[in-house]
DRENKE-213144 format. One record per residue (C-alpha): x, y negated, z; residue in three letters; chain. Coordinates in steps of 0.5 Angstrom, whole numbers, plus 500, padded with zeros to 3 digits. Each point is the difference from the previous one (the first is absolute). Layout:
% residues N
rec px = X, py = Y, pz = Z, aa = ALA, ch = A
...
***
This chain:
% residues 445
rec px = 500, py = 500, pz = 500, aa = MET, ch = A
rec px = 502, py = 493, pz = 499, aa = ASN, ch = A
rec px = 499, py = 494, pz = 506, aa = TYR, ch = A
rec px = 499, py = 493, pz = 499, aa = LEU, ch = A
rec px = 502, py = 497, pz = 508, aa = ILE, ch = A
rec px = 496, py = 493, pz = 500, aa = LYS, ch = A
rec px = 501, py = 494, pz = 504, aa = GLY, ch = A
rec px = 506, py = 503, pz = 505, aa = ILE, ch = A
rec px = 506, py = 497, pz = 504, aa = GLN, ch = A
rec px = 506, py = 504, pz = 496, aa = ILE, ch = A
rec px = 507, py = 500, pz = 505, aa = VAL, ch = A
rec px = 505, py = 500, pz = 495, aa = ASN, ch = A
rec px = 507, py = 498, pz = 499, aa = GLU, ch = A
rec px = 500, py = 495, pz = 507, aa = GLY, ch = A
rec px = 493, py = 497, pz = 498, aa = LYS, ch = A
rec px = 493, py = 501, pz = 500, aa = THR, ch = A
rec px = 495, py = 497, pz = 495, aa = SER, ch = A
rec px = 493, py = 502, pz = 498, aa = VAL, ch = A
rec px = 498, py = 503, pz = 494, aa = GLY, ch = A
rec px = 498, py = 507, pz = 496, aa = ASP, ch = A
rec px = 504, py = 506, pz = 498, aa = VAL, ch = A
rec px = 498, py = 505, pz = 495, aa = PHE, ch = A
rec px = 502, py = 507, pz = 501, aa = ILE, ch = A
rec px = 500, py = 504, pz = 493, aa = LYS, ch = A
rec px = 503, py = 507, pz = 499, aa = GLU, ch = A
rec px = 503, py = 501, pz = 507, aa = GLY, ch = A
rec px = 504, py = 493, pz = 499, aa = MET, ch = A
rec px = 500, py = 493, pz = 501, aa = ILE, ch = A
rec px = 497, py = 497, pz = 494, aa = HIS, ch = A
rec px = 499, py = 492, pz = 502, aa = LYS, ch = A
rec px = 500, py = 496, pz = 504, aa = ILE, ch = A
rec px = 496, py = 493, pz = 501, aa = ASP, ch = A
rec px = 495, py = 496, pz = 501, aa = ARG, ch = A
rec px = 493, py = 502, pz = 498, aa = ASN, ch = A
rec px = 502, py = 506, pz = 496, aa = ILE, ch = A
rec px = 495, py = 502, pz = 495, aa = SER, ch = A
rec px = 499, py = 507, pz = 498, aa = VAL, ch = A
rec px = 496, py = 503, pz = 494, aa = LYS, ch = A
rec px = 501, py = 507, pz = 502, aa = GLU, ch = A
rec px = 497, py = 505, pz = 505, aa = ASN, ch = A
rec px = 504, py = 498, pz = 506, aa = VAL, ch = A
rec px = 497, py = 501, pz = 508, aa = THR, ch = A
rec px = 500, py = 493, pz = 503, aa = GLU, ch = A
rec px = 503, py = 499, pz = 507, aa = ILE, ch = A
rec px = 498, py = 494, pz = 503, aa = ASN, ch = A
rec px = 506, py = 498, pz = 504, aa = GLY, ch = A
rec px = 497, py = 493, pz = 504, aa = ASN, ch = A
rec px = 503, py = 499, pz = 506, aa = GLY, ch = A
rec px = 504, py = 506, pz = 499, aa = LYS, ch = A
rec px = 509, py = 501, pz = 499, aa = PHE, ch = A
rec px = 503, py = 504, pz = 495, aa = LEU, ch = A
rec px = 508, py = 502, pz = 501, aa = LEU, ch = A
rec px = 503, py = 505, pz = 496, aa = PRO, ch = A
rec px = 500, py = 505, pz = 503, aa = GLY, ch = A
rec px = 505, py = 502, pz = 506, aa = ALA, ch = A
rec px = 506, py = 505, pz = 498, aa = ILE, ch = A
rec px = 503, py = 503, pz = 506, aa = ASP, ch = A
rec px = 507, py = 504, pz = 500, aa = ASP, ch = A
rec px = 501, py = 504, pz = 504, aa = GLN, ch = A
rec px = 494, py = 506, pz = 503, aa = VAL, ch = A
rec px = 501, py = 506, pz = 502, aa = HIS, ch = A
rec px = 493, py = 505, pz = 497, aa = PHE, ch = A
rec px = 502, py = 506, pz = 503, aa = ARG, ch = A
rec px = 499, py = 504, pz = 493, aa = GLU, ch = A
rec px = 503, py = 506, pz = 500, aa = PRO, ch = A
rec px = 502, py = 503, pz = 506, aa = GLY, ch = A
rec px = 496, py = 497, pz = 505, aa = LEU, ch = A
rec px = 493, py = 499, pz = 497, aa = THR, ch = A
rec px = 497, py = 501, pz = 508, aa = HIS, ch = A
rec px = 502, py = 492, pz = 502, aa = LYS, ch = A
rec px = 499, py = 497, pz = 492, aa = ALA, ch = A
rec px = 499, py = 502, pz = 493, aa = THR, ch = A
rec px = 501, py = 495, pz = 494, aa = ILE, ch = A
rec px = 493, py = 501, pz = 499, aa = TYR, ch = A
rec px = 498, py = 497, pz = 507, aa = SER, ch = A
rec px = 505, py = 495, pz = 500, aa = GLU, ch = A
rec px = 500, py = 497, pz = 494, aa = SER, ch = A
rec px = 491, py = 498, pz = 501, aa = LYS, ch = A
rec px = 503, py = 498, pz = 506, aa = ALA, ch = A
rec px = 505, py = 495, pz = 498, aa = ALA, ch = A
rec px = 494, py = 498, pz = 493, aa = VAL, ch = A
rec px = 495, py = 498, pz = 507, aa = ALA, ch = A
rec px = 506, py = 496, pz = 502, aa = GLY, ch = A
rec px = 501, py = 497, pz = 493, aa = GLY, ch = A
rec px = 506, py = 503, pz = 499, aa = VAL, ch = A
rec px = 501, py = 501, pz = 492, aa = THR, ch = A
rec px = 506, py = 504, pz = 500, aa = SER, ch = A
rec px = 505, py = 503, pz = 504, aa = PHE, ch = A
rec px = 508, py = 503, pz = 501, aa = MET, ch = A
rec px = 499, py = 507, pz = 503, aa = GLU, ch = A
rec px = 506, py = 503, pz = 505, aa = MET, ch = A
rec px = 504, py = 506, pz = 498, aa = PRO, ch = A
rec px = 500, py = 504, pz = 508, aa = ASN, ch = A
rec px = 495, py = 504, pz = 497, aa = THR, ch = A
rec px = 500, py = 508, pz = 501, aa = VAL, ch = A
rec px = 503, py = 502, pz = 497, aa = PRO, ch = A
rec px = 504, py = 493, pz = 499, aa = PRO, ch = A
rec px = 501, py = 498, pz = 494, aa = VAL, ch = A
rec px = 508, py = 501, pz = 498, aa = PHE, ch = A
rec px = 499, py = 502, pz = 494, aa = THR, ch = A
rec px = 498, py = 497, pz = 493, aa = GLN, ch = A
rec px = 494, py = 506, pz = 499, aa = GLU, ch = A
rec px = 498, py = 499, pz = 507, aa = LEU, ch = A
rec px = 499, py = 492, pz = 499, aa = LEU, ch = A
rec px = 495, py = 501, pz = 493, aa = GLU, ch = A
rec px = 497, py = 505, pz = 504, aa = GLN, ch = A
rec px = 498, py = 495, pz = 504, aa = LYS, ch = A
rec px = 498, py = 495, pz = 494, aa = TYR, ch = A
rec px = 496, py = 506, pz = 498, aa = SER, ch = A
rec px = 495, py = 501, pz = 506, aa = ILE, ch = A
rec px = 499, py = 492, pz = 500, aa = ALA, ch = A
rec px = 498, py = 500, pz = 493, aa = ALA, ch = A
rec px = 494, py = 504, pz = 501, aa = THR, ch = A
rec px = 499, py = 497, pz = 507, aa = SER, ch = A
rec px = 501, py = 494, pz = 502, aa = SER, ch = A
rec px = 495, py = 494, pz = 500, aa = LEU, ch = A
rec px = 506, py = 495, pz = 500, aa = ALA, ch = A
rec px = 507, py = 499, pz = 495, aa = ASN, ch = A
rec px = 505, py = 504, pz = 502, aa = TYR, ch = A
rec px = 508, py = 501, pz = 500, aa = SER, ch = A
rec px = 504, py = 504, pz = 505, aa = PHE, ch = A
rec px = 507, py = 499, pz = 502, aa = TYR, ch = A
rec px = 507, py = 505, pz = 499, aa = MET, ch = A
rec px = 501, py = 503, pz = 507, aa = GLY, ch = A
rec px = 508, py = 500, pz = 501, aa = THR, ch = A
rec px = 503, py = 506, pz = 505, aa = GLY, ch = A
rec px = 507, py = 502, pz = 501, aa = ASN, ch = A
rec px = 501, py = 504, pz = 495, aa = ASP, ch = A
rec px = 495, py = 499, pz = 494, aa = ASN, ch = A
rec px = 505, py = 493, pz = 497, aa = LEU, ch = A
rec px = 499, py = 504, pz = 492, aa = ASP, ch = A
rec px = 492, py = 500, pz = 501, aa = GLU, ch = A
rec px = 500, py = 493, pz = 503, aa = VAL, ch = A
rec px = 504, py = 497, pz = 494, aa = LEU, ch = A
rec px = 496, py = 504, pz = 495, aa = GLN, ch = A
rec px = 495, py = 494, pz = 502, aa = THR, ch = A
rec px = 504, py = 495, pz = 497, aa = ASN, ch = A
rec px = 497, py = 503, pz = 493, aa = ASP, ch = A
rec px = 493, py = 498, pz = 503, aa = LYS, ch = A
rec px = 501, py = 493, pz = 502, aa = LYS, ch = A
rec px = 494, py = 498, pz = 497, aa = ASN, ch = A
rec px = 495, py = 506, pz = 502, aa = ASP, ch = A
rec px = 502, py = 500, pz = 507, aa = VAL, ch = A
rec px = 501, py = 494, pz = 506, aa = CYS, ch = A
rec px = 506, py = 502, pz = 502, aa = GLY, ch = A
rec px = 506, py = 504, pz = 505, aa = VAL, ch = A
rec px = 497, py = 500, pz = 508, aa = LYS, ch = A
rec px = 506, py = 502, pz = 505, aa = VAL, ch = A
rec px = 499, py = 501, pz = 508, aa = PHE, ch = A
rec px = 507, py = 497, pz = 502, aa = MET, ch = A
rec px = 496, py = 502, pz = 507, aa = GLY, ch = A
rec px = 496, py = 506, pz = 501, aa = SER, ch = A
rec px = 492, py = 500, pz = 501, aa = SER, ch = A
rec px = 498, py = 506, pz = 496, aa = THR, ch = A
rec px = 503, py = 506, pz = 498, aa = GLY, ch = A
rec px = 506, py = 502, pz = 498, aa = ASN, ch = A
rec px = 501, py = 492, pz = 495, aa = LEU, ch = A
rec px = 505, py = 497, pz = 505, aa = LEU, ch = A
rec px = 506, py = 499, pz = 495, aa = VAL, ch = A
rec px = 505, py = 500, pz = 505, aa = ASP, ch = A
rec px = 506, py = 502, pz = 495, aa = ASN, ch = A
rec px = 504, py = 493, pz = 498, aa = PRO, ch = A
rec px = 503, py = 503, pz = 494, aa = LEU, ch = A
rec px = 493, py = 501, pz = 498, aa = VAL, ch = A
rec px = 497, py = 494, pz = 502, aa = LEU, ch = A
rec px = 506, py = 497, pz = 496, aa = GLU, ch = A
rec px = 498, py = 504, pz = 493, aa = LYS, ch = A
rec px = 493, py = 498, pz = 500, aa = VAL, ch = A
rec px = 501, py = 493, pz = 502, aa = PHE, ch = A
rec px = 505, py = 500, pz = 494, aa = GLY, ch = A
rec px = 496, py = 505, pz = 495, aa = GLY, ch = A
rec px = 494, py = 497, pz = 500, aa = VAL, ch = A
rec px = 497, py = 496, pz = 496, aa = GLU, ch = A
rec px = 493, py = 498, pz = 502, aa = LEU, ch = A
rec px = 497, py = 497, pz = 507, aa = LEU, ch = A
rec px = 502, py = 503, pz = 507, aa = ILE, ch = A
rec px = 496, py = 500, pz = 505, aa = ALA, ch = A
rec px = 503, py = 502, pz = 507, aa = THR, ch = A
rec px = 497, py = 501, pz = 507, aa = HIS, ch = A
rec px = 506, py = 497, pz = 504, aa = CYS, ch = A
rec px = 501, py = 503, pz = 507, aa = GLU, ch = A
rec px = 507, py = 501, pz = 503, aa = ASP, ch = A
rec px = 499, py = 508, pz = 502, aa = GLU, ch = A
rec px = 506, py = 499, pz = 505, aa = ALA, ch = A
rec px = 496, py = 493, pz = 504, aa = THR, ch = A
rec px = 494, py = 505, pz = 501, aa = ILE, ch = A
rec px = 503, py = 507, pz = 503, aa = LYS, ch = A
rec px = 504, py = 495, pz = 503, aa = ARG, ch = A
rec px = 495, py = 496, pz = 504, aa = ASN, ch = A
rec px = 495, py = 506, pz = 501, aa = PHE, ch = A
rec px = 506, py = 503, pz = 504, aa = GLN, ch = A
rec px = 500, py = 495, pz = 504, aa = LYS, ch = A
rec px = 493, py = 498, pz = 502, aa = ILE, ch = A
rec px = 498, py = 508, pz = 501, aa = LYS, ch = A
rec px = 506, py = 500, pz = 505, aa = GLN, ch = A
rec px = 496, py = 495, pz = 504, aa = GLN, ch = A
rec px = 493, py = 503, pz = 499, aa = LYS, ch = A
rec px = 497, py = 507, pz = 500, aa = GLU, ch = A
rec px = 493, py = 498, pz = 496, aa = THR, ch = A
rec px = 501, py = 496, pz = 493, aa = LEU, ch = A
rec px = 495, py = 495, pz = 499, aa = GLU, ch = A
rec px = 497, py = 496, pz = 493, aa = PRO, ch = A
rec px = 503, py = 493, pz = 503, aa = SER, ch = A
rec px = 508, py = 504, pz = 500, aa = ASP, ch = A
rec px = 499, py = 500, pz = 493, aa = HIS, ch = A
rec px = 503, py = 493, pz = 498, aa = PRO, ch = A
rec px = 505, py = 501, pz = 505, aa = LEU, ch = A
rec px = 503, py = 508, pz = 497, aa = ILE, ch = A
rec px = 498, py = 495, pz = 492, aa = ARG, ch = A
rec px = 503, py = 494, pz = 501, aa = ASP, ch = A
rec px = 502, py = 494, pz = 498, aa = GLU, ch = A
rec px = 508, py = 502, pz = 499, aa = GLU, ch = A
rec px = 498, py = 507, pz = 497, aa = ALA, ch = A
rec px = 496, py = 496, pz = 494, aa = CYS, ch = A
rec px = 506, py = 494, pz = 499, aa = PHE, ch = A
rec px = 506, py = 505, pz = 499, aa = GLU, ch = A
rec px = 496, py = 505, pz = 495, aa = SER, ch = A
rec px = 497, py = 493, pz = 496, aa = SER, ch = A
rec px = 507, py = 498, pz = 500, aa = PHE, ch = A
rec px = 503, py = 506, pz = 499, aa = ARG, ch = A
rec px = 495, py = 500, pz = 493, aa = ALA, ch = A
rec px = 501, py = 493, pz = 498, aa = ILE, ch = A
rec px = 508, py = 502, pz = 501, aa = GLN, ch = A
rec px = 499, py = 506, pz = 494, aa = LEU, ch = A
rec px = 496, py = 496, pz = 496, aa = ALA, ch = A
rec px = 504, py = 494, pz = 499, aa = LYS, ch = A
rec px = 506, py = 504, pz = 499, aa = LYS, ch = A
rec px = 496, py = 504, pz = 495, aa = HIS, ch = A
rec px = 495, py = 494, pz = 497, aa = ASP, ch = A
rec px = 495, py = 505, pz = 502, aa = THR, ch = A
rec px = 493, py = 497, pz = 499, aa = ARG, ch = A
rec px = 498, py = 502, pz = 507, aa = LEU, ch = A
rec px = 493, py = 498, pz = 504, aa = HIS, ch = A
rec px = 500, py = 501, pz = 507, aa = ILE, ch = A
rec px = 494, py = 503, pz = 503, aa = LEU, ch = A
rec px = 495, py = 498, pz = 507, aa = HIS, ch = A
rec px = 505, py = 495, pz = 503, aa = ILE, ch = A
rec px = 499, py = 499, pz = 507, aa = SER, ch = A
rec px = 505, py = 497, pz = 504, aa = THR, ch = A
rec px = 501, py = 492, pz = 501, aa = GLU, ch = A
rec px = 508, py = 502, pz = 499, aa = ARG, ch = A
rec px = 499, py = 503, pz = 493, aa = GLU, ch = A
rec px = 498, py = 493, pz = 496, aa = LEU, ch = A
rec px = 507, py = 497, pz = 501, aa = GLN, ch = A
rec px = 501, py = 506, pz = 495, aa = LEU, ch = A
rec px = 496, py = 497, pz = 494, aa = PHE, ch = A
rec px = 499, py = 494, pz = 496, aa = SER, ch = A
rec px = 494, py = 496, pz = 497, aa = ASN, ch = A
rec px = 506, py = 495, pz = 496, aa = MET, ch = A
rec px = 498, py = 504, pz = 494, aa = LEU, ch = A
rec px = 493, py = 501, pz = 496, aa = PRO, ch = A
rec px = 498, py = 508, pz = 502, aa = LEU, ch = A
rec px = 500, py = 501, pz = 493, aa = THR, ch = A
rec px = 509, py = 499, pz = 500, aa = GLU, ch = A
rec px = 500, py = 503, pz = 507, aa = LYS, ch = A
rec px = 504, py = 507, pz = 501, aa = ARG, ch = A
rec px = 499, py = 501, pz = 506, aa = ILE, ch = A
rec px = 492, py = 499, pz = 502, aa = THR, ch = A
rec px = 496, py = 502, pz = 507, aa = ALA, ch = A
rec px = 493, py = 501, pz = 502, aa = GLU, ch = A
rec px = 496, py = 500, pz = 505, aa = VAL, ch = A
rec px = 494, py = 504, pz = 503, aa = CYS, ch = A
rec px = 494, py = 498, pz = 503, aa = VAL, ch = A
rec px = 500, py = 503, pz = 506, aa = HIS, ch = A
rec px = 507, py = 497, pz = 502, aa = HIS, ch = A
rec px = 496, py = 492, pz = 498, aa = LEU, ch = A
rec px = 494, py = 503, pz = 505, aa = HIS, ch = A
rec px = 502, py = 505, pz = 506, aa = PHE, ch = A
rec px = 506, py = 498, pz = 505, aa = THR, ch = A
rec px = 504, py = 505, pz = 505, aa = SER, ch = A
rec px = 494, py = 498, pz = 506, aa = ASP, ch = A
rec px = 495, py = 503, pz = 496, aa = ASP, ch = A
rec px = 502, py = 507, pz = 501, aa = TYR, ch = A
rec px = 497, py = 499, pz = 507, aa = GLU, ch = A
rec px = 493, py = 501, pz = 497, aa = THR, ch = A
rec px = 501, py = 504, pz = 493, aa = LEU, ch = A
rec px = 506, py = 504, pz = 503, aa = GLY, ch = A
rec px = 502, py = 505, pz = 494, aa = ASN, ch = A
rec px = 495, py = 497, pz = 495, aa = GLN, ch = A
rec px = 506, py = 495, pz = 498, aa = ILE, ch = A
rec px = 506, py = 504, pz = 501, aa = LYS, ch = A
rec px = 503, py = 500, pz = 493, aa = CYS, ch = A
rec px = 508, py = 500, pz = 498, aa = ASN, ch = A
rec px = 502, py = 493, pz = 500, aa = PRO, ch = A
rec px = 497, py = 499, pz = 506, aa = ALA, ch = A
rec px = 494, py = 494, pz = 502, aa = ILE, ch = A
rec px = 506, py = 497, pz = 504, aa = LYS, ch = A
rec px = 499, py = 493, pz = 504, aa = ALA, ch = A
rec px = 496, py = 494, pz = 499, aa = LYS, ch = A
rec px = 506, py = 495, pz = 498, aa = HIS, ch = A
rec px = 501, py = 505, pz = 493, aa = ASN, ch = A
rec px = 493, py = 499, pz = 499, aa = LYS, ch = A
rec px = 500, py = 493, pz = 500, aa = ASP, ch = A
rec px = 507, py = 501, pz = 495, aa = ALA, ch = A
rec px = 498, py = 504, pz = 496, aa = LEU, ch = A
rec px = 493, py = 495, pz = 499, aa = TRP, ch = A
rec px = 505, py = 495, pz = 498, aa = GLN, ch = A
rec px = 505, py = 504, pz = 495, aa = GLY, ch = A
rec px = 493, py = 502, pz = 496, aa = LEU, ch = A
rec px = 498, py = 492, pz = 500, aa = LEU, ch = A
rec px = 507, py = 498, pz = 498, aa = ASP, ch = A
rec px = 502, py = 506, pz = 495, aa = ASN, ch = A
rec px = 505, py = 504, pz = 504, aa = LYS, ch = A
rec px = 495, py = 505, pz = 499, aa = LEU, ch = A
rec px = 497, py = 501, pz = 494, aa = ASP, ch = A
rec px = 494, py = 505, pz = 500, aa = VAL, ch = A
rec px = 495, py = 502, pz = 504, aa = ILE, ch = A
rec px = 498, py = 508, pz = 501, aa = ALA, ch = A
rec px = 498, py = 505, pz = 505, aa = THR, ch = A
rec px = 504, py = 507, pz = 501, aa = ASP, ch = A
rec px = 493, py = 503, pz = 500, aa = HIS, ch = A
rec px = 503, py = 507, pz = 504, aa = ALA, ch = A
rec px = 493, py = 502, pz = 503, aa = PRO, ch = A
rec px = 500, py = 506, pz = 504, aa = HIS, ch = A
rec px = 494, py = 504, pz = 504, aa = THR, ch = A
rec px = 498, py = 498, pz = 506, aa = TRP, ch = A
rec px = 503, py = 507, pz = 504, aa = ASN, ch = A
rec px = 507, py = 498, pz = 497, aa = GLU, ch = A
rec px = 499, py = 493, pz = 503, aa = LYS, ch = A
rec px = 497, py = 501, pz = 507, aa = ASN, ch = A
rec px = 507, py = 505, pz = 502, aa = GLU, ch = A
rec px = 505, py = 498, pz = 505, aa = PRO, ch = A
rec px = 504, py = 495, pz = 497, aa = TYR, ch = A
rec px = 506, py = 504, pz = 498, aa = GLU, ch = A
rec px = 495, py = 503, pz = 496, aa = LYS, ch = A
rec px = 496, py = 497, pz = 497, aa = ALA, ch = A
rec px = 501, py = 498, pz = 492, aa = HIS, ch = A
rec px = 502, py = 493, pz = 498, aa = ALA, ch = A
rec px = 496, py = 497, pz = 495, aa = GLY, ch = A
rec px = 493, py = 495, pz = 500, aa = LEU, ch = A
rec px = 494, py = 501, pz = 495, aa = PRO, ch = A
rec px = 500, py = 492, pz = 497, aa = LEU, ch = A
rec px = 499, py = 500, pz = 493, aa = VAL, ch = A
rec px = 492, py = 499, pz = 499, aa = GLN, ch = A
rec px = 500, py = 494, pz = 506, aa = HIS, ch = A
rec px = 507, py = 497, pz = 498, aa = SER, ch = A
rec px = 497, py = 494, pz = 495, aa = LEU, ch = A
rec px = 494, py = 499, pz = 505, aa = LEU, ch = A
rec px = 506, py = 499, pz = 506, aa = LEU, ch = A
rec px = 503, py = 494, pz = 495, aa = MET, ch = A
rec px = 493, py = 498, pz = 498, aa = LEU, ch = A
rec px = 499, py = 498, pz = 507, aa = GLN, ch = A
rec px = 507, py = 497, pz = 502, aa = TYR, ch = A
rec px = 498, py = 495, pz = 494, aa = VAL, ch = A
rec px = 493, py = 498, pz = 504, aa = LYS, ch = A
rec px = 505, py = 499, pz = 506, aa = GLU, ch = A
rec px = 504, py = 495, pz = 495, aa = LYS, ch = A
rec px = 506, py = 504, pz = 501, aa = LYS, ch = A
rec px = 502, py = 501, pz = 492, aa = ILE, ch = A
rec px = 496, py = 498, pz = 494, aa = SER, ch = A
rec px = 496, py = 504, pz = 496, aa = LEU, ch = A
rec px = 505, py = 498, pz = 494, aa = GLU, ch = A
rec px = 506, py = 503, pz = 504, aa = LYS, ch = A
rec px = 496, py = 507, pz = 503, aa = VAL, ch = A
rec px = 499, py = 501, pz = 492, aa = VAL, ch = A
rec px = 507, py = 499, pz = 498, aa = GLU, ch = A
rec px = 502, py = 504, pz = 506, aa = LYS, ch = A
rec px = 496, py = 506, pz = 498, aa = MET, ch = A
rec px = 499, py = 500, pz = 493, aa = SER, ch = A
rec px = 505, py = 495, pz = 496, aa = HIS, ch = A
rec px = 506, py = 502, pz = 504, aa = ALA, ch = A
rec px = 500, py = 507, pz = 499, aa = VAL, ch = A
rec px = 498, py = 500, pz = 493, aa = ALA, ch = A
rec px = 507, py = 496, pz = 499, aa = ASP, ch = A
rec px = 504, py = 503, pz = 506, aa = CYS, ch = A
rec px = 499, py = 507, pz = 495, aa = TYR, ch = A
rec px = 498, py = 497, pz = 494, aa = GLN, ch = A
rec px = 494, py = 502, pz = 499, aa = VAL, ch = A
rec px = 497, py = 501, pz = 494, aa = GLU, ch = A
rec px = 493, py = 495, pz = 498, aa = ARG, ch = A
rec px = 499, py = 501, pz = 508, aa = ARG, ch = A
rec px = 500, py = 495, pz = 505, aa = GLY, ch = A
rec px = 496, py = 493, pz = 497, aa = TYR, ch = A
rec px = 494, py = 498, pz = 499, aa = ILE, ch = A
rec px = 502, py = 498, pz = 492, aa = ARG, ch = A
rec px = 497, py = 502, pz = 493, aa = GLU, ch = A
rec px = 503, py = 506, pz = 497, aa = GLY, ch = A
rec px = 501, py = 504, pz = 507, aa = TYR, ch = A
rec px = 497, py = 506, pz = 502, aa = PHE, ch = A
rec px = 493, py = 498, pz = 505, aa = ALA, ch = A
rec px = 502, py = 502, pz = 506, aa = ASP, ch = A
rec px = 497, py = 494, pz = 503, aa = LEU, ch = A
rec px = 496, py = 500, pz = 508, aa = VAL, ch = A
rec px = 494, py = 496, pz = 501, aa = MET, ch = A
rec px = 499, py = 497, pz = 508, aa = VAL, ch = A
rec px = 496, py = 497, pz = 504, aa = ASP, ch = A
rec px = 504, py = 495, pz = 504, aa = MET, ch = A
rec px = 493, py = 499, pz = 504, aa = GLU, ch = A
rec px = 498, py = 508, pz = 501, aa = GLY, ch = A
rec px = 502, py = 503, pz = 506, aa = LEU, ch = A
rec px = 503, py = 507, pz = 501, aa = TYR, ch = A
rec px = 499, py = 504, pz = 506, aa = THR, ch = A
rec px = 505, py = 507, pz = 500, aa = ILE, ch = A
rec px = 496, py = 505, pz = 503, aa = ASN, ch = A
rec px = 501, py = 509, pz = 499, aa = LYS, ch = A
rec px = 495, py = 499, pz = 495, aa = GLN, ch = A
rec px = 503, py = 496, pz = 494, aa = ASN, ch = A
rec px = 507, py = 502, pz = 502, aa = ILE, ch = A
rec px = 501, py = 503, pz = 494, aa = LEU, ch = A
rec px = 508, py = 505, pz = 502, aa = TYR, ch = A
rec px = 499, py = 506, pz = 500, aa = LYS, ch = A
rec px = 503, py = 500, pz = 507, aa = CYS, ch = A
rec px = 494, py = 496, pz = 502, aa = GLY, ch = A
rec px = 503, py = 496, pz = 505, aa = TRP, ch = A
rec px = 503, py = 492, pz = 500, aa = SER, ch = A
rec px = 504, py = 496, pz = 504, aa = PRO, ch = A
rec px = 496, py = 494, pz = 499, aa = LEU, ch = A
rec px = 493, py = 504, pz = 501, aa = GLU, ch = A
rec px = 495, py = 495, pz = 503, aa = GLY, ch = A
rec px = 504, py = 493, pz = 497, aa = THR, ch = A
rec px = 495, py = 496, pz = 497, aa = THR, ch = A
rec px = 503, py = 497, pz = 494, aa = PHE, ch = A
rec px = 497, py = 493, pz = 496, aa = PRO, ch = A
rec px = 500, py = 502, pz = 493, aa = ALA, ch = A
rec px = 499, py = 506, pz = 497, aa = SER, ch = A
rec px = 501, py = 504, pz = 493, aa = VAL, ch = A
rec px = 494, py = 500, pz = 496, aa = THR, ch = A
rec px = 503, py = 502, pz = 494, aa = HIS, ch = A
rec px = 506, py = 505, pz = 497, aa = THR, ch = A
rec px = 502, py = 500, pz = 491, aa = PHE, ch = A
rec px = 506, py = 505, pz = 499, aa = ILE, ch = A
rec px = 501, py = 499, pz = 493, aa = ASN, ch = A
rec px = 493, py = 496, pz = 499, aa = GLY, ch = A
rec px = 496, py = 506, pz = 503, aa = HIS, ch = A
rec px = 497, py = 498, pz = 506, aa = LEU, ch = A
rec px = 501, py = 505, pz = 504, aa = VAL, ch = A
rec px = 497, py = 497, pz = 506, aa = TYR, ch = A
rec px = 495, py = 495, pz = 501, aa = GLY, ch = A
rec px = 496, py = 497, pz = 505, aa = ASN, ch = A
rec px = 500, py = 507, pz = 504, aa = GLY, ch = A
rec px = 499, py = 505, pz = 494, aa = LEU, ch = A
rec px = 504, py = 505, pz = 496, aa = TRP, ch = A
rec px = 502, py = 501, pz = 493, aa = ASN, ch = A
rec px = 506, py = 506, pz = 500, aa = GLU, ch = A
rec px = 499, py = 501, pz = 493, aa = SER, ch = A
rec px = 506, py = 498, pz = 498, aa = ILE, ch = A
rec px = 506, py = 501, pz = 503, aa = LYS, ch = A
rec px = 506, py = 494, pz = 500, aa = GLY, ch = A
rec px = 506, py = 500, pz = 496, aa = MET, ch = A
rec px = 508, py = 502, pz = 501, aa = ARG, ch = A
rec px = 503, py = 493, pz = 501, aa = ILE, ch = A
rec px = 506, py = 498, pz = 495, aa = LYS, ch = A
rec px = 505, py = 496, pz = 501, aa = PHE, ch = A
rec px = 503, py = 494, pz = 496, aa = ASP, ch = A
rec px = 509, py = 501, pz = 502, aa = ARG, ch = A
***
């Protein structure tokens, strides 16, 4: 179907203006005032609403294959679409981990038949699969990047062999995304605290995975990237100290080293462990308030380039184990845009800046082909939001397979009303049309 959205406030490239948008054959065909179309279209009244380019989440864990008791590509992509996320880039720590090109393509095959959103998948790096990793260079227009765990978070994906790291940073031609926490520092902190108290608690998490662990690992990654002129993207920056490692002196498209911040590090602080406990246990840890304040400043002054979620669902039982056994990670992809719209209403950030950090900048950072902007000739990945429509998270409207959210009970002062994926209205006013699946993201590299 083709659509004509009339009289909507279009938020794009730093400005908001009222106009019409004609969606034809999956693409943004025309943007103008008072568009008149002779052909058959479905007209949508956009009066009082805002049109945003769909959010692109560059870090999610959708758990398929191997961990589908927690989540599936279908379930989590549906949650993403309901929240205004039209494209995602998913991590390799599934079971088995994505250590071969064959396993990587298997994920794409699953998504082609089940994902409601557009998709890309990272190639995983271990200590023993360098040849497979370097083959990703031949797919630089078809794969979002290579993931390197420079601190252990899940399974055997920790890369702690210095020679392997040198060869990866020196040989990979596309973007390398890193999880940066120093393993030696984490182990040392754990032993120290364990000697002081027999039973650890969620509030110990930011003391174990502390600011030093993050800084040391991020510093090492940047040293390697500068040595080899690697295109490096450091994920989920969580500390004030790390911000000194990044620059805002260049436009994003000219940066070789970029940084991501996640919504939970912008929203929660270590004070929240008292009420939420293991629900907000994640790696890197949510830390003391001064870090959150610094992250906000770093986001607004462009030292932090993109906003993502690190969406990482676990079952309720897995989160309610004692601290040491409780799984790290929290589900966020359905509510990340709503959370940022709340901060827009609180005047913490402008709507234009949210669009920049969740759509434009991600597209620029990864060189995504024809997505992330409201431009003629681009794919019609679009989200309509009502900035006056209240939305309360409850068990009935949580779409994550795990069935819970650390934000449950929160009432947001805005809501997502429509989500278009490649011009297809997948979600509109609570109704779903899942007849057309998302597309594999391409990259212009």
